[in-house]
VEXTIFI-855096 format. One record per residue (C-alpha): residue in three letters; y, x, z; residue number from 0. Coordinates in steps of 0.02 Angstrom, whole numbers, plus 50000, padded with zeros to 5 digits. Layout:
<nodes>
(node ala; (Y; X; Z); NUM) ...
</nodes>
This chain:
<nodes>
(node met; (51985; 51048; 50935); 0) (node leu; (52108; 51179; 50871); 1) (node tyr; (52175; 51205; 51047); 2) (node val; (51998; 51233; 51113); 3) (node ile; (51962; 51361; 50976); 4) (node leu; (52121; 51459; 51016); 5) (node ile; (52086; 51459; 51202); 6) (node leu; (51906; 51514; 51173); 7) (node gly; (51957; 51645; 51046); 8) (node phe; (51922; 51784; 51168); 9) (node ser; (51746; 51720; 51201); 10) (node phe; (51701; 51705; 51018); 11) (node ser; (51786; 51865; 50962); 12) (node cys; (51695; 51970; 51092); 13) (node lys; (51520; 51929; 51029); 14) (node lys; (51490; 52113; 50991); 15) (node glu; (51536; 52173; 51167); 16) (node lys; (51358; 52193; 51230); 17) (node lys; (51314; 52370; 51174); 18) (node arg; (51223; 52459; 51316); 19) (node gln; (51295; 52619; 51390); 20) (node asn; (51115; 52671; 51427); 21) (node pro; (51011; 52608; 51280); 22) (node gly; (50849; 52641; 51374); 23) (node ile; (50884; 52501; 51499); 24) (node lys; (50921; 52330; 51426); 25) (node ile; (51005; 52186; 51515); 26) (node thr; (50896; 52030; 51516); 27) (node phe; (51015; 51911; 51605); 28) (node glu; (51189; 51915; 51679); 29) (node lys; (51299; 51798; 51777); 30) (node ile; (51487; 51818; 51799); 31) (node asn; (51562; 51723; 51944); 32) (node tyr; (51748; 51685; 51929); 33) (node tyr; (51851; 51673; 52090); 34) (node lys; (52035; 51632; 52116); 35) (node tyr; (52130; 51774; 52198); 36) (node pro; (52139; 51809; 52343); 37) (node val; (51954; 51783; 52383); 38) (node ala; (51902; 51727; 52557); 39) (node pro; (51726; 51763; 52623); 40) (node asn; (51664; 51583; 52603); 41) (node asp; (51748; 51547; 52436); 42) (node leu; (51641; 51481; 52295); 43) (node pro; (51671; 51523; 52112); 44) (node phe; (51776; 51398; 52018); 45) (node gln; (51679; 51437; 51859); 46) (node tyr; (51540; 51551; 51800); 47) (node arg; (51468; 51621; 51640); 48) (node leu; (51285; 51652; 51601); 49) (node thr; (51214; 51760; 51462); 50) (node tyr; (51031; 51777; 51415); 51) (node tyr; (50962; 51918; 51307); 52) (node phe; (50809; 51937; 51196); 53) (node asp; (50684; 52079; 51220); 54) (node asn; (50777; 52185; 51092); 55) (node gly; (50938; 52174; 51193); 56) (node met; (51026; 52054; 51075); 57) (node pro; (51114; 51908; 51161); 58) (node his; (51025; 51742; 51139); 59) (node arg; (51139; 51619; 51226); 60) (node trp; (51293; 51612; 51335); 61) (node met; (51360; 51468; 51436); 62) (node glu; (51516; 51436; 51537); 63) (node leu; (51493; 51311; 51678); 64) (node asp; (51606; 51232; 51807); 65) (node ser; (51586; 51253; 51994); 66) (node ile; (51447; 51123; 52007); 67) (node gly; (51349; 51185; 51857); 68) (node arg; (51407; 51067; 51721); 69) (node val; (51412; 51150; 51550); 70) (node met; (51586; 51178; 51480); 71) (node thr; (51535; 51286; 51332); 72) (node asp; (51360; 51322; 51266); 73) (node tyr; (51338; 51450; 51127); 74) (node ile; (51167; 51488; 51049); 75) (node tyr; (51157; 51633; 50926); 76) (node lys; (51065; 51628; 50760); 77) (node tyr; (50996; 51787; 50680); 78) (node asp; (50906; 51837; 50521); 79) (node ser; (50742; 51934; 50516); 80) (node asn; (50840; 52097; 50539); 81) (node ser; (50924; 52037; 50700); 82) (node ile; (51093; 52017; 50614); 83) (node gln; (51191; 51867; 50671); 84) (node thr; (51207; 51732; 50538); 85) (node gly; (51283; 51593; 50642); 86) (node ala; (51267; 51490; 50798); 87) (node arg; (51256; 51317; 50873); 88) (node tyr; (51385; 51276; 51005); 89) (node arg; (51451; 51130; 51104); 90) (node glu; (51598; 51104; 51219); 91) (node asp; (51657; 50988; 51357); 92) (node ser; (51484; 50913; 51392); 93) (node ala; (51461; 50855; 51211); 94) (node ile; (51285; 50798; 51174); 95) (node asp; (51273; 50864; 50996); 96) (node phe; (51295; 51044; 50942); 97) (node ser; (51420; 51098; 50811); 98) (node ile; (51382; 51231; 50681); 99) (node glu; (51457; 51402; 50657); 100) (node lys; (51419; 51521; 50513); 101) (node val; (51436; 51710; 50525); 102) (node arg; (51435; 51840; 50387); 103) (node phe; (51490; 52021; 50369); 104) (node gln; (51609; 52064; 50230); 105) (node asn; (51578; 52248; 50264); 106) (node asp; (51536; 52360; 50412); 107) (node ser; (51705; 52329; 50492); 108) (node thr; (51739; 52147; 50451); 109) (node met; (51650; 51995; 50521); 110) (node ile; (51693; 51820; 50461); 111) (node thr; (51656; 51667; 50567); 112) (node glu; (51670; 51493; 50493); 113) (node trp; (51666; 51328; 50586); 114) (node val; (51593; 51186; 50481); 115) (node asp; (51599; 50997; 50497); 116) (node ser; (51455; 50873; 50484); 117) (node leu; (51465; 50883; 50293); 118) (node gly; (51452; 51072; 50294); 119) (node gln; (51635; 51098; 50249); 120) (node val; (51730; 51243; 50327); 121) (node tyr; (51879; 51183; 50430); 122) (node tyr; (51919; 51340; 50530); 123) (node thr; (51893; 51527; 50505); 124) (node met; (51904; 51682; 50613); 125) (node ile; (51907; 51857; 50540); 126) (node asp; (51856; 51994; 50662); 127) (node asn; (51908; 52174; 50626); 128) (node leu; (51780; 52287; 50709); 129) (node asn; (51801; 52464; 50776); 130) (node lys; (51674; 52605; 50757); 131) (node asp; (51573; 52531; 50902); 132) (node lys; (51565; 52362; 50811); 133) (node lys; (51680; 52281; 50938); 134) (node thr; (51823; 52168; 50890); 135) (node tyr; (51996; 52246; 50904); 136) (node arg; (52088; 52112; 50804); 137) (node ala; (52040; 51932; 50763); 138) (node glu; (52135; 51819; 50645); 139) (node phe; (52125; 51630; 50668); 140) (node ile; (52144; 51527; 50509); 141) (node gly; (52148; 51338; 50487); 142) (node asp; (52255; 51266; 50349); 143) (node arg; (52354; 51426; 50377); 144) (node thr; (52348; 51578; 50492); 145) (node his; (52386; 51524; 50671); 146) (node gly; (52386; 51695; 50752); 147) (node tyr; (52289; 51846; 50809); 148) (node asp; (52191; 51906; 50959); 149) (node ser; (52212; 52091; 51000); 150) (node thr; (52083; 52177; 51109); 151) (node phe; (52089; 52350; 51189); 152) (node tyr; (51947; 52440; 51278); 153) (node thr; (51922; 52566; 51417); 154) (node lys; (51837; 52732; 51382); 155) (node glu; (51677; 52653; 51449); 156) (node gly; (51690; 52516; 51318); 157) (node phe; (51744; 52375; 51435); 158) (node val; (51878; 52252; 51383); 159) (node glu; (52043; 52315; 51456); 160) (node arg; (52175; 52201; 51381); 161) (node val; (52176; 52045; 51271); 162) (node phe; (52322; 51942; 51207); 163) (node phe; (52358; 51813; 51072); 164) (node thr; (52506; 51830; 50955); 165) (node asn; (52564; 51686; 50847); 166) (node thr; (52637; 51708; 50672); 167) (node lys; (52813; 51713; 50745); 168) (node gly; (52767; 51861; 50853); 169) (node lys; (52764; 51768; 51020); 170) (node val; (52629; 51830; 51140); 171) (node phe; (52521; 51708; 51238); 172) (node asn; (52382; 51724; 51367); 173) (node asp; (52407; 51911; 51394); 174) (node arg; (52280; 51972; 51520); 175) (node thr; (52224; 52142; 51582); 176) (node phe; (52062; 52186; 51670); 177) (node asn; (52043; 52321; 51804); 178) (node tyr; (51865; 52374; 51844); 179) (node asp; (51829; 52411; 52027); 180) (node ser; (51640; 52436; 52026); 181) (node ile; (51513; 52503; 51902); 182) (node asn; (51325; 52515; 51936); 183) (node asp; (51205; 52659; 51902); 184) (node asn; (51168; 52589; 51729); 185) (node ser; (51353; 52600; 51680); 186) (node asp; (51376; 52411; 51687); 187) (node trp; (51529; 52340; 51774); 188) (node ile; (51502; 52235; 51930); 189) (node val; (51676; 52188; 51993); 190) (node arg; (51840; 52172; 51899); 191) (node lys; (52012; 52095; 51924); 192) (node lys; (52104; 51988; 51797); 193) (node ile; (52290; 52023; 51795); 194) (node met; (52425; 51917; 51712); 195) (node gln; (52613; 51947; 51724); 196) (node asp; (52584; 52093; 51844); 197) (node ser; (52490; 51984; 51968); 198) (node ile; (52305; 51976; 52009); 199) (node arg; (52249; 51801; 51962); 200) (node glu; (52059; 51809; 51971); 201) (node val; (51916; 51917; 52032); 202) (node his; (51758; 51922; 51926); 203) (node met; (51594; 51969; 52009); 204) (node arg; (51452; 52006; 51890); 205) (node glu; (51266; 51996; 51927); 206) (node val; (51167; 52105; 51805); 207) (node tyr; (50977; 52097; 51790); 208) (node tyr; (50852; 52204; 51696); 209) (node asp; (50690; 52116; 51747); 210) (node lys; (50596; 51966; 51678); 211) (node his; (50626; 51849; 51824); 212) (node tyr; (50784; 51767; 51752); 213) (node thr; (50841; 51723; 51925); 214) (node ser; (51020; 51731; 51986); 215) (node gln; (51073; 51791; 52157); 216) (node asp; (51075; 51614; 52225); 217) (node gly; (50891; 51596; 52178); 218) (node lys; (50908; 51479; 52029); 219) (node phe; (50775; 51502; 51895); 220) (node tyr; (50848; 51505; 51718); 221) (node asp; (51015; 51442; 51780); 222) (node gly; (51093; 51327; 51650); 223) (node ile; (50934; 51319; 51544); 224) (node ile; (50796; 51258; 51661); 225) (node ser; (50898; 51230; 51819); 226) (node thr; (51045; 51122; 51768); 227) (node gly; (51193; 51041; 51854); 228) (node glu; (51180; 50874; 51766); 229) (node leu; (51010; 50816; 51832); 230) (node ser; (50883; 50867; 51965); 231) (node glu; (50727; 50965; 51914); 232) (node asn; (50578; 50888; 52002); 233) (node val; (50418; 50975; 51942); 234) (node ile; (50378; 51125; 51833); 235) (node asn; (50217; 51203; 51768); 236) (node phe; (50159; 51313; 51625); 237) (node ser; (50024; 51342; 51496); 238) (node ala; (49894; 51473; 51539); 239) (node asp; (49983; 51609; 51440); 240) (node glu; (50152; 51557; 51514); 241) (node ser; (50227; 51536; 51341); 242) (node ile; (50261; 51349; 51365); 243) (node ala; (50344; 51265; 51513); 244) (node phe; (50336; 51080; 51559); 245) (node leu; (50462; 51005; 51679); 246) (node thr; (50538; 50840; 51730); 247) (node arg; (50719; 50796; 51768); 248) (node thr; (50788; 50645; 51854); 249) (node ser; (50933; 50553; 51930); 250) (node ser; (50807; 50424; 51995); 251) (node trp; (50658; 50478; 52098); 252) (node thr; (50525; 50368; 52018); 253) (node glu; (50590; 50372; 51839); 254) (node gln; (50600; 50546; 51765); 255) (node ser; (50613; 50621; 51591); 256) (node ala; (50494; 50755; 51528); 257) (node phe; (50550; 50916; 51444); 258) (node ile; (50462; 51062; 51362); 259) (node ala; (50520; 51241; 51334); 260) (node his; (50446; 51375; 51221); 261) (node ser; (50459; 51561; 51252); 262) (node lys; (50539; 51659; 51110); 263) (node asn; (50559; 51847; 51108); 264) (node gly; (50520; 51853; 51293); 265) (node ile; (50628; 51710; 51361); 266) (node phe; (50634; 51522; 51373); 267) (node thr; (50776; 51478; 51258); 268) (node glu; (50800; 51289; 51273); 269) (node thr; (50722; 51136; 51354); 270) (node ile; (50682; 50998; 51230); 271) (node pro; (50656; 50818; 51287); 272) (node ile; (50486; 50740; 51252); 273) (node glu; (50546; 50571; 51192); 274) (node glu; (50372; 50496; 51209); 275) (node leu; (50372; 50531; 51397); 276) (node asp; (50526; 50446; 51462); 277) (node arg; (50530; 50362; 51633); 278) (node ile; (50375; 50447; 51704); 279) (node tyr; (50346; 50498; 51886); 280) (node asn; (50282; 50677; 51862); 281) (node gly; (50157; 50772; 51755); 282) (node ala; (50077; 50936; 51702); 283) (node ile; (50033; 51023; 51540); 284) (node ser; (49856; 51080; 51501); 285) (node pro; (49813; 51267; 51499); 286) (node asn; (49810; 51274; 51309); 287) (node ala; (49963; 51159; 51297); 288) (node asp; (49880; 51026; 51189); 289) (node lys; (49881; 50888; 51322); 290) (node ile; (49995; 50822; 51459); 291) (node ile; (49931; 50723; 51607); 292) (node tyr; (50063; 50618; 51690); 293) (node ser; (50092; 50480; 51815); 294) (node ile; (50189; 50318; 51797); 295) (node arg; (50240; 50233; 51960); 296) (node glu; (50243; 50043; 51959); 297) (node asn; (50241; 49931; 52113); 298) (node glu; (50178; 50072; 52226); 299) (node his; (50038; 50111; 52102); 300) (node glu; (50032; 50281; 52020); 301) (node asn; (49937; 50258; 51858); 302) (node ile; (49874; 50416; 51773); 303) (node trp; (49898; 50437; 51586); 304) (node leu; (49856; 50569; 51457); 305) (node ile; (49947; 50612; 51296); 306) (node arg; (49887; 50733; 51162); 307) (node arg; (49976; 50846; 51040); 308) (node glu; (49916; 50807; 50865); 309) (node asn; (49989; 50880; 50704); 310) (node gly; (50137; 50948; 50799); 311) (node lys; (50180; 50781; 50883); 312) (node trp; (50142; 50703; 51051); 313) (node ala; (50039; 50546; 51021); 314) (node asn; (49881; 50450; 51068); 315) (node lys; (49921; 50396; 51246); 316) (node thr; (49772; 50351; 51356); 317) (node asn; (49775; 50257; 51521); 318) (node leu; (49651; 50359; 51624); 319) (node thr; (49673; 50250; 51778); 320) (node arg; (49614; 50096; 51683); 321) (node ala; (49450; 50182; 51637); 322) (node ser; (49416; 50269; 51804); 323) (node gly; (49509; 50172; 51938); 324) (node ile; (49586; 50336; 52000); 325) (node glu; (49772; 50342; 52037); 326) (node gly; (49882; 50489; 52083); 327) (node gly; (50007; 50621; 52030); 328) (node tyr; (50079; 50795; 52060); 329) (node phe; (49946; 50880; 51956); 330) (node tyr; (49892; 51060; 51940); 331) (node trp; (49784; 51091; 51787); 332) (node leu; (49672; 51239; 51832); 333) (node asn; (49565; 51234; 51675); 334) (node asp; (49524; 51108; 51540); 335) (node gln; (49413; 51006; 51657); 336) (node glu; (49473; 51037; 51835); 337) (node ile; (49635; 50958; 51893); 338) (node tyr; (49700; 50966; 52072); 339) (node phe; (49812; 50820; 52116); 340) (node tyr; (49884; 50705; 52249); 341) (node gln; (49821; 50533; 52297); 342) (node ser; (49916; 50413; 52409); 343) (node asp; (49763; 50374; 52517); 344) (node asn; (49772; 50425; 52699); 345) (node lys; (49963; 50444; 52686); 346) (node gly; (49936; 50567; 52545); 347) (node asp; (49794; 50692; 52514); 348) (node ile; (49750; 50827; 52388); 349) (node arg; (49593; 50803; 52284); 350) (node leu; (49503; 50892; 52143); 351) (node met; (49456; 50785; 51994); 352) (node glu; (49365; 50820; 51832); 353) (node leu; (49420; 50762; 51660); 354) (node ser; (49276; 50740; 51541); 355) (node glu; (49266; 50638; 51381); 356) (node gly; (49427; 50547; 51424); 357) (node lys; (49370; 50494; 51598); 358) (node leu; (49415; 50552; 51773); 359) (node ser; (49298; 50578; 51920); 360) (node ile; (49328; 50648; 52095); 361) (node lys; (49243; 50817; 52115); 362) (node asp; (49302; 50871; 52289); 363) (node ser; (49399; 50782; 52427); 364) (node leu; (49459; 50947; 52504); 365) (node ile; (49438; 50885; 52682); 366) (node ser; (49491; 51050; 52762); 367) (node leu; (49665; 51040; 52684); 368) (node asn; (49714; 50861; 52723); 369) (node thr; (49780; 50787; 52885); 370) (node pro; (49777; 50607; 52949); 371) (node asn; (49965; 50600; 52984); 372) (node gly; (50039; 50714; 52851); 373) (node thr; (50063; 50697; 52664); 374) (node glu; (49985; 50840; 52567); 375) (node phe; (50036; 50852; 52385); 376) (node ser; (50088; 50963; 52238); 377) (node pro; (49951; 51095; 52242); 378) (node tyr; (49950; 51262; 52152); 379) (node val; (49782; 51352; 52140); 380) (node glu; (49769; 51536; 52095); 381) (node lys; (49671; 51557; 51933); 382) (node lys; (49525; 51643; 52022); 383) (node lys; (49535; 51516; 52165); 384) (node gln; (49580; 51651; 52289); 385) (node phe; (49708; 51538; 52372); 386) (node met; (49799; 51373; 52358); 387) (node ile; (49981; 51337; 52398); 388) (node phe; (50035; 51158; 52427); 389) (node thr; (50168; 51053; 52514); 390) (node arg; (50144; 50954; 52673); 391) (node tyr; (50263; 50828; 52750); 392) (node glu; (50236; 50743; 52917); 393) (node glu; (50376; 50630; 52976); 394) (node gly; (50458; 50695; 53135); 395) (node asn; (50354; 50855; 53145); 396) (node ala; (50449; 51006; 53079); 397) (node leu; (50296; 51118; 53102); 398) (node asn; (50205; 51013; 52973); 399) (node gln; (50343; 51011; 52843); 400) (node gly; (50349; 51141; 52705); 401) (node phe; (50236; 51252; 52601); 402) (node phe; (50062; 51295; 52664); 403) (node val; (49930; 51417; 52601); 404) (node ser; (49741; 51403; 52614); 405) (node tyr; (49625; 51547; 52568); 406) (node asn; (49456; 51531; 52484); 407) (node leu; (49323; 51599; 52601); 408) (node gly; (49188; 51562; 52474); 409) (node asp; (49183; 51600; 52288); 410) (node phe; (49247; 51522; 52127); 411) (node asp; (49101; 51403; 52104); 412) (node asn; (49083; 51358; 52288); 413) (node pro; (49255; 51371; 52369); 414) (node gln; (49273; 51355; 52558); 415) (node trp; (49456; 51324; 52597); 416) (node ser; (49522; 51396; 52760); 417) (node lys; (49634; 51305; 52883); 418) (node pro; (49806; 51300; 52801); 419) (node glu; (49943; 51414; 52867); 420) (node lys; (50128; 51373; 52851); 421) (node leu; (50234; 51489; 52744); 422) (node ala; (50378; 51488; 52866); 423) (node met; (50489; 51601; 52760); 424) (node leu; (50506; 51463; 52629); 425) (node pro; (50621; 51311; 52638); 426) (node tyr; (50551; 51138; 52607); 427) (node gly; (50505; 51108; 52426); 428) (node trp; (50361; 51074; 52308); 429) (node ser; (50293; 51113; 52134); 430) (node ala; (50239; 51289; 52181); 431) (node tyr; (50192; 51405; 52037); 432) (node ile; (50163; 51592; 52015); 433) (node leu; (50217; 51685; 51857); 434) (node asn; (50234; 51858; 51783); 435) (node asp; (50064; 51933; 51823); 436) (node gly; (50068; 51862; 51998); 437) (node asn; (50238; 51937; 52042); 438) (node gln; (50355; 51787; 52042); 439) (node phe; (50348; 51629; 52148); 440) (node ile; (50442; 51474; 52091); 441) (node tyr; (50464; 51299; 52161); 442) (node thr; (50586; 51154; 52165); 443) (node asp; (50698; 51106; 52310); 444) (node gly; (50723; 50935; 52229); 445) (node glu; (50882; 50991; 52141); 446) (node asp; (50843; 51154; 52050); 447) (node ile; (50697; 51267; 52011); 448) (node arg; (50703; 51413; 52132); 449) (node ser; (50624; 51585; 52120); 450) (node met; (50585; 51736; 52227); 451) (node pro; (50467; 51887; 52220); 452) (node leu; (50291; 51839; 52273); 453) (node glu; (50287; 51984; 52396); 454) (node his; (50412; 51888; 52505); 455) (node leu; (50273; 51763; 52545); 456) (node lys; (50166; 51901; 52624); 457) (node leu; (50004; 51823; 52562); 458) (node asp; (49840; 51899; 52617); 459) (node ile; (49765; 51919; 52443); 460) (node lys; (49677; 52050; 52339); 461) (node lys; (49762; 52105; 52180); 462) 
</nodes>
C-alpha cells in the first residue's frame, strides 16, 4: 500500500491543478490518452485518465484505466456546502470497496490529507504546501516517519512542468518533465510529451469538453462511469426529467444486473446496483422513477414483472405476465400508462401496451412497423409521438439490420406510423434514447453506451 501511495503521489498532490485559464468557460469532462513514444498512426493508448467536473467547475471524480478500460484508480471527491474539499473515497487495482481519505486546510497555503483504515485511524498523511494559485509545489509523505517529498514546478500558463520525488536521504526518484506542444483556444493543453532522463518516454493526448454530452472522442457515453470495461452495458433509459438513469450490465446475455444513477450538480456521478433486480433480462424505469418494469427470461419465456419504490427502497414485486398472459421485454415507458415493448411473436414485433391497476393489455399491434421475417425490438418514441426509432434484425439481410425510424403521420391520440426508413449512418445497436432537449442520441452496441449529436441522424422532424 505504501508503494502505491508513493507512486500515486503526483496524482493526489495535484488535486488543485484544475483552475481555468478562462473562468468563463468551464471544462465538464476530459480524457487524457497515454501513448508510448514513438507513436505510430494505429497505436492505441496503454492507459488513460478521465476527469468529470460539476457545474461549478470543481472536479467530481477522476479515474485511471488500463488499455481495455479496467479501473486502476478511482477517486471521488467529497466537499462541504461551500465547495471546499473535505475528503474522498478511492479504490485501486480493481478493489471492490472504497477506502477513505480525509482532507483539511491548516491555513490558506497548507492542505493536509489523511488516509484512514476501517476503524477510522490515520495510517498515512500527506502535507501539501500550496502556492498563490492554490497549487501544490511541495508535498510531504508521512507514515510512521517522513518518507520523502514531491516537488512540482509549473509553466507560466499554470501547467505542470516538472515533478520529482526526493527521499529523506536526498536521492531523487521518478523525475519527469512535461513539454506542451498544443494549447487550444480556451488555454487548455491538448498534447504534451513526458520526458525522463533526457528522453521522450510518453506522449499524452488530451480531449477537453465543455458541453453536457459527456462523450469521449471514441463515442463512449460517460466512459468509466456508465460505459465500463468490466461488463457490457445492454440497455439504458431515463426518467422523464432525465435526472435518473436505469441500465443493465452483463457478462451473460440472458442474465443481467440492474443499475441506477442519479444526476448531481449536472452529472451522473455513480451507478449503483439494484440488488433486488439481479439476473434479469432487461427493463425500463417509469417517467417519474417510482417503478421499474422488467423481463425475466426462463425457458424461452420472457415474463414481465414490476417493482415499486416505496419509502426509499425497491420492493413489492408483481408478476404482470401471470395476471395478463402477456410476455415481452425491451420496454420504452412513454407515460405512466403507455409502454412500447417487444414481443417474440412473429419472430419479434413491437407492440404498445397499457398498464392500468396492475394489469397489462395490448393497445396497438403497430402493424406498419413489423415485418414477417425480421425481428423488431427496443423502441424509443419521441415524447410528442412525432417519430419512433427502433432496431430491426433480419438474418442474412443487411438492408434490414440496424436502426429504423418511423414518422407519425397522424396525431398524438391517433398515430399513423409511416413505413420505416433505415438510419444508414448508424452502426447496428439497440436501446435508442434521446437526451439533452432533443440534441443527443445514445444507444448500445452491446458493449458500451454510445453517443452522438442527434443532428447526425438527419431526422425529418419539427423542433
